N, C-alpha and C positions, 0 to 999 in steps of 0.2 A: 368600386368603393375603396377609398384609401384605408390603409392599415392604421393601427394604433400608433400614436405619437407619444414621445416622452418629454418630460420637462426636467431641466437641470436645477441644481440647488446653489446658485452663485450667491444669493443673498436675498433677504426678504424684499427689499425695495425693488431690485431688478425683477424678482420673481413676480411681484404684484403687477408690474407692467406687462410681463409675459402672459400672465393669467388673463388680464384684461384684453390682451391682443388675441389670444387663442380661445376658441370656444370649446376645444377638446383637450387632449392630454399631450402636448408638446411636439418635438421634432423627430427626425429620423436618425440623426447621428448620435453615437453614444455620448451622453452628457459629460460635461467637464466637472471634476471634483472641485470643492472650494479652493484648493491650491492650484487650480488650472490644469492639472493632469487629467487624463481620461481614465475613468473608473467604470467598471461594469460588474456584471454578476459574478465574475471570477475574481474580483478584488480580494486582497488578503483580509482575513478576518482579525478582530482584536485579539490580543494575547489572552490565554486562559489561566495565567498564573493566579493562584488564589490570593486574595487580599483579606486582611483581618479587619472587620468592622465592629463598631460598637453597637450598643442597644438601640440608639436612636435611628440608625440606618437599617438595621435588619431585624430588630425585635429580639435578638439573642446576643448575649455578650460574647465577644471574641469568636464569633462564628466565621469559618473559612468560607469566603465567597469568591467564585472565579472572577478574575478581572473583567471578563466580558460583560458581566452583569453588575458591576460595581459602579452604578450611576444612579442619579436621582432625576426626577422630572415632576411635571405638574399634569394632572389629568384634565380633560376638557371641562370637567365640572369644578375645577379649581382646587382639587385635593392634592396632597403630596403623594408621590410615588417613589418607592425605592426599588431599583432593579434587583437588589439583593433578596427581595421577597420571592423571586423566581428560583432561588437556589434549591437544589435537590429534586427538581422535576424537569422534564423536557419543556421547552418553551417555543412558541410560534410568535414572532413579531411581524405583524402585518402593517406595511407602510402604505398609507393612503393619503389622498387629498380630497377635500370636500367637493371640489369642482370637477373631479375626474369621473368620466362616465364609465370607464372600466371598473373603477373601484366600486361604484354603485351597483354595477351588474353582478359582481361577485360577493357582495356583502352578505346575502342570504347563505351562501355556501360557507363563508368563513364562520358565520354564526352557528351553522349546523355542525361544523367541525368542532367548534368550542363546546357545544352542548354534548356531542357524542363522546368527547374526551375529557369532560369536566372531572376534576379530582385527579386525573392522571397527567394532563398537559396544561401548562399555563398558556393562555392566548392573550396577547396585548396588542391593541391597535396603536399605531404611531402616526398621528395626523400631522401634516405639515404642508410645505410648499405654498405659503401664502394663504392658507385656508381661513385663518381668523377664528377665534373662539366661538362666536355665534354660529358661523357656518358649520363648524365641526360638530357642535351640539345638535344642530338641525339635521345634519347628515346622519348622525347616530340614531336620532329619534325616527326619522323617516325610513331608514333602512333596517331598523329593528336589531341593531348591534349593541344595544345598551346593556346586554348581559355580561359583558367583560370590560376591563378597563381600557381606556384610550388616552394616550398622552397627547397633550397640546405641544407640539414640537416645532412651531413656526420659526424659532431661531436655528433649527437644524442640528442641535447638539447630538441627539440619538441617531439621526440620519447619518451624520459624519462619523460618529463612533463606529457604526457598522458599515461604513462606506457604501451606503445606499444613496443613489443619485437620481432615482426616478420612482414615481408612484406605482402602486399595484405590484409591489415586490414583497418577498418574504425572506426572513432570516429564521432558520430553524436551528435550535440549540438542543443538544442532548442534556441529560440530567447532570453531567459534569460541567456544563457551561460551554462546551466546545461547539463552535459554529459548524454545522454539517451541511448547510445549504444556504446560499444567498442568491436571490434572483427571482424571476417570475415562475409561477407554477399554474397549471390549469387546475380547475376544481378537482378533477379526478386524481391528478398527481399530488395535489395538496393532501387529499384524504389518504392516499397510499403512503406518502412520506411521513405524515403525522402518525399513522398506525404503526410505523416501524420505529418511531422514536423511543429510546429508552435512556 
């Protein structure tokens, strides 16, 4: 039985063709980053220099927000999302694609981690790789992961920001906004790493 495959993030148009060509989750080579270089789980994380944001972005005037979470996006339900809302608590960013069988297989575990750590750790799904809004919403409903926010990131803005190039990956940030892990995690390792976040 072949092992899991990965998909790259070269662009939505090319990605859609790849998705249609593949029934599972991608190839065996490390995928290329949008600039053509190879990036993987050990890729450098975004800087953590605090940025000052105004009330529209963070809900607090002149709050210091780490650069890593100084971004905005749109949820799969069409709402606005400010990364600055994650400030002050550890965070788990779960990168998934609606057509990915591995993502579907771990959805229950991710939802359980979110419920077990609610109030202490922010969990945010980041959907992309040519999923499309309707497929993203259907995936969230069918897998029971509607209890936490999910970003519709088909243009790859957040994926590129955290140098994530394939689905079913995690970015873990501590409460200071420092990236402490980028890459895949087994369900047991995810629970262990999240329990240790502060």
